[in-house]
C-alpha positions in Angstrom: 17.2 13.9 -5.6 17.7 17.3 -7.1 17.5 20.4 -4.9 16.7 24.1 -5.3 19.3 26.9 -4.8 21.8 24.5 -3.1 19.6 23.9 -0.1 18.1 20.6 1.1 14.6 21.2 0.0 13.6 18.8 -2.9 12.6 20.3 -6.2 8.8 20.6 -6.3 7.0 18.6 -9.0 4.4 20.7 -10.8 1.9 20.2 -13.6 4.5 21.7 -15.9 7.1 19.2 -14.6 5.1 16.2 -15.7 4.3 17.8 -19.1 8.1 18.4 -19.6 8.8 14.8 -18.5 6.7 13.6 -21.5 8.5 15.9 -23.8 11.8 14.6 -22.5 10.8 11.0 -22.6 11.0 10.5 -18.9 8.5 8.2 -17.3 6.2 9.5 -14.6 5.6 7.6 -11.3 2.3 8.0 -9.6 0.7 6.3 -6.5 -2.3 6.8 -4.4 -2.3 7.9 -0.8 -5.0 8.9 1.7 -3.3 9.8 4.9 -0.4 11.9 6.3 1.9 9.0 7.2 1.7 7.0 3.9 2.0 10.2 1.9 5.2 11.2 3.8 6.7 7.8 3.1 6.1 7.7 -0.6 6.9 11.3 -1.1 10.2 10.8 0.7 10.9 7.8 -1.5 10.7 10.1 -4.5 7.3 9.4 -6.2 6.5 12.1 -8.8 2.7 12.3 -8.3 0.4 11.4 -5.5 -3.3 10.8 -6.3 -5.8 11.2 -3.5 -8.2 8.8 -5.2 -11.8 8.3 -4.4 -10.6 4.7 -4.2 -10.4 5.7 -0.5 -14.0 4.6 -0.6 -12.8 1.0 -1.1 -9.5 1.0 0.6 -10.2 3.2 3.7 -13.9 3.0 4.2 -14.7 -0.6 3.0 -17.3 0.3 0.3 -17.8 -1.8 -2.8 -17.6 1.2 -5.2 -16.3 4.7 -5.2 -19.8 6.1 -5.5 -20.4 6.8 -1.7 -17.5 9.3 -1.5 -18.5 12.9 -0.8 -16.6 16.2 -1.4 -16.1 16.5 2.4 -14.6 13.0 2.5 -12.2 13.9 -0.3 -11.2 17.3 1.3 -10.4 15.5 4.5 -8.2 12.8 2.9 -6.5 15.3 0.6 -5.7 17.7 3.4 -4.1 14.9 5.4 -1.9 13.9 2.4 -0.9 17.5 1.6 0.5 17.9 5.1 2.8 15.0 4.6 4.2 16.0 1.2 7.3 18.2 0.3 8.0 17.3 -3.3 5.2 15.3 -5.1 2.4 16.8 -7.1 -0.8 16.1 -5.2 -3.9 15.5 -7.3 -7.4 15.0 -5.8 -10.3 13.2 -7.3 -13.6 15.1 -7.5 -16.1 12.5 -6.3 -19.2 11.2 -8.0 -21.9 13.9 -8.5 -19.6 16.7 -7.4 -19.0 17.9 -11.0 -21.6 16.2 -13.2 -24.6 18.5 -12.5 -23.4 21.9 -13.6 -20.1 23.5 -14.5 -20.7 26.1 -11.8 -21.1 23.5 -9.1 -18.0 21.7 -10.4 -16.0 24.9 -10.3 -17.1 25.5 -6.7 -16.1 22.0 -5.6 -12.8 22.2 -7.5 -12.2 25.5 -5.7 -12.9 23.9 -2.3 -10.5 21.1 -3.1 -7.7 23.7 -3.7 -8.6 26.2 -1.0 -9.7 23.9 1.9 -7.6 20.8 1.1 -4.5 22.3 -0.5 -4.6 20.1 -3.6 -2.4 21.1 -6.5 -4.8 19.8 -9.1 -8.1 17.9 -9.5 -9.1 14.8 -11.5 -12.4 14.3 -13.3 -13.7 11.1 -15.0 -15.2 11.3 -18.5 -14.7 12.6 -22.0 -16.8 14.9 -24.3 -19.8 15.2 -21.8 -17.6 17.0 -19.3 -15.3 18.9 -21.7 -17.1 22.2 -21.0 -16.8 21.7 -17.3 -13.1 20.9 -17.6 -12.6 24.1 -19.6 -14.5 26.2 -17.0 -12.3 24.8 -14.2 -9.0 25.3 -16.1 -10.0 28.8 -17.1 -10.4 29.6 -13.4 -6.7 28.6 -12.8 -7.3 25.1 -11.5 -5.2 22.3 -13.2 -7.3 19.3 -14.3 -6.3 15.7 -15.0 -8.6 13.7 -17.1 -9.6 10.0 -16.8 -10.7 7.7 -19.6 -11.3 4.0 -20.1 -12.7 2.2 -17.1 -14.1 5.1 -15.0 -15.1 3.6 -11.6 -17.7 6.3 -10.8 -19.7 4.9 -13.8 -19.6 1.3 -12.6 -23.4 1.0 -12.4 -23.5 2.2 -16.1 -20.9 -0.3 -17.2 -22.0 -3.1 -14.9 -18.6 -4.6 -14.9 -14.9 -3.9 -14.2 -13.8 -5.6 -17.4 -11.4 -4.0 -19.9 -12.9 -1.1 -21.8 -12.6 0.0 -25.4 -11.9 -3.5 -26.9 -14.4 -2.9 -29.7 -13.5 -0.5 -32.5 -16.4 2.0 -31.9 -15.6 2.5 -28.2 -11.8 2.7 -29.0 -12.4 5.4 -31.6 -14.6 7.3 -29.1 -11.9 7.1 -26.4 -9.3 8.5 -28.8 -11.7 11.4 -29.7 -12.4 12.0 -26.0 -8.7 12.2 -25.3 -8.3 14.9 -27.9 -11.3 16.7 -26.6 -9.9 16.7 -23.1 -6.6 18.0 -24.4 -8.3 20.8 -26.2 -10.3 21.6 -23.0 -7.1 22.1 -21.2 -6.2 19.0 -19.1 -2.5 18.7 -18.3 -2.6 14.9 -18.2 -5.0 11.9 -18.7 -5.3 8.7 -16.8 -6.0 5.7 -19.0 -7.5 2.8 -17.0 -7.9 -0.8 -18.1 -7.8 -0.4 -21.9 -5.9 -2.5 -24.5 -2.2 -1.6 -24.6 -2.2 -0.8 -28.4 -5.0 1.7 -27.9 -3.1 3.3 -25.0 -0.1 3.6 -27.2 -2.1 5.3 -29.9 -3.7 7.8 -27.5 -0.3 8.5 -25.9 1.2 9.3 -29.4 -1.9 11.4 -30.4 -2.0 13.9 -27.5 0.7 16.3 -26.3 -0.2 15.9 -22.6 1.1 13.0 -20.5 -0.9 9.8 -20.2 -0.8 7.8 -17.0 -1.7 4.1 -17.3 -3.3 1.6 -14.9 -3.9 -1.6 -16.7 -3.1 0.1 -20.0 0.2 -1.4 -20.9 3.8 0.0 -21.1 3.4 2.7 -23.7 1.9 5.4 -21.4 4.0 8.3 -20.2 3.6 7.1 -16.6 2.0 4.5 -14.4 -0.2 4.6 -11.3 -1.2 1.9 -8.8 -3.2 2.0 -5.6 -0.7 2.0 -2.8 -2.4 -0.6 -0.7 -2.5 -3.0 -3.6 1.1 -2.7 -4.6 2.2 -3.0 -1.0 0.3 -6.3 -0.6 -2.0 -4.9 2.1 -5.0 -5.9 0.0 -5.3 -9.7 -0.6 -8.6 -9.7 -2.3 -7.7 -7.8 -5.4 -5.5 -9.4 -8.1 -6.0 -8.0 -11.6 -3.5 -8.8 -14.3 -2.0 -5.4 -14.2 -1.1 -5.4 -10.5 2.5 -6.1 -9.4 2.9 -6.5 -5.7 6.2 -5.0 -4.5 5.7 -6.2 -0.9 3.6 -8.5 1.2 2.7 -6.2 4.1 -0.4 -8.1 4.9 1.7 -11.1 6.0 4.3 -8.9 7.7 1.7 -7.0 9.7 -0.2 -10.1 10.6 3.0 -11.7 12.0 3.9 -8.5 13.9 0.5 -8.3 15.5 0.6 -12.0 16.4 4.0 -11.6 18.0 2.8 -8.6 20.0 -0.3 -10.6 21.2 2.0 -13.5 22.2 4.3 -11.1 24.2 1.4 -9.5 26.0 -0.1 -12.8 26.9 3.2 -14.2 28.1 4.0 -11.1 30.2 7.2 -10.5 28.1 5.9 -7.1 27.1 6.7 -4.7 28.6 10.1 -5.8 29.8 12.5 -4.0 32.3 13.7 -1.5 29.6 10.2 -0.6 28.5 8.8 0.7 31.8 9.4 3.9 34.0 10.8 3.7 37.4 
């Protein structure tokens, strides 16, 4: 890991860092996190970007969609993550209805995410309809990441989590939206669950980095939900998900072992008590 000025502090990843990574052909790694402990682990492992996603609604709170998340929920989770991070760029989702009503309200909420939670940037879902809002937030000095394709906050509009932009009309609109977001000032765009050839075309058509999730190998970076890739979640198995561990099984066995030791009187033993 590179360092600054010869000391032991890791070089901080910024929005400019990820833009330069695209220019230099270096892939960008991104994972979600929602709490201090997990954030510290993946930051220490060297991940470039941490997204405090409104997927906390599903992963942490047990809701079926991301819609119930509030700005207060997101500020709490983001502040926890920020305290655990030394190197990674921390981006926070603005939750449903925190930016869609007016650009002024969106700016206020984005400002809260920066001031109260300590986020380094915010992420908004959508294309042309939110372009003016993105521009307003960026002009205030707050970095914005875009999000196109499957946008989970709009699940009741879509009615399904299936792949988006498979038809020519929607694909053309997505490409236009990416260019509109670029012009509005986003520093990066998440492309979720779209055909790989379309993601490649978008990536080659914009100067800002694209981060894919279920969008194939041609994006400038990739993102996964941490709990999914660690195998903590057994109920979610889309094609794009690669599980790098099976912590569900490991944790289950550890808890069962603990229960067994307690029941048998083996825990605590002589070395695990005070005299």
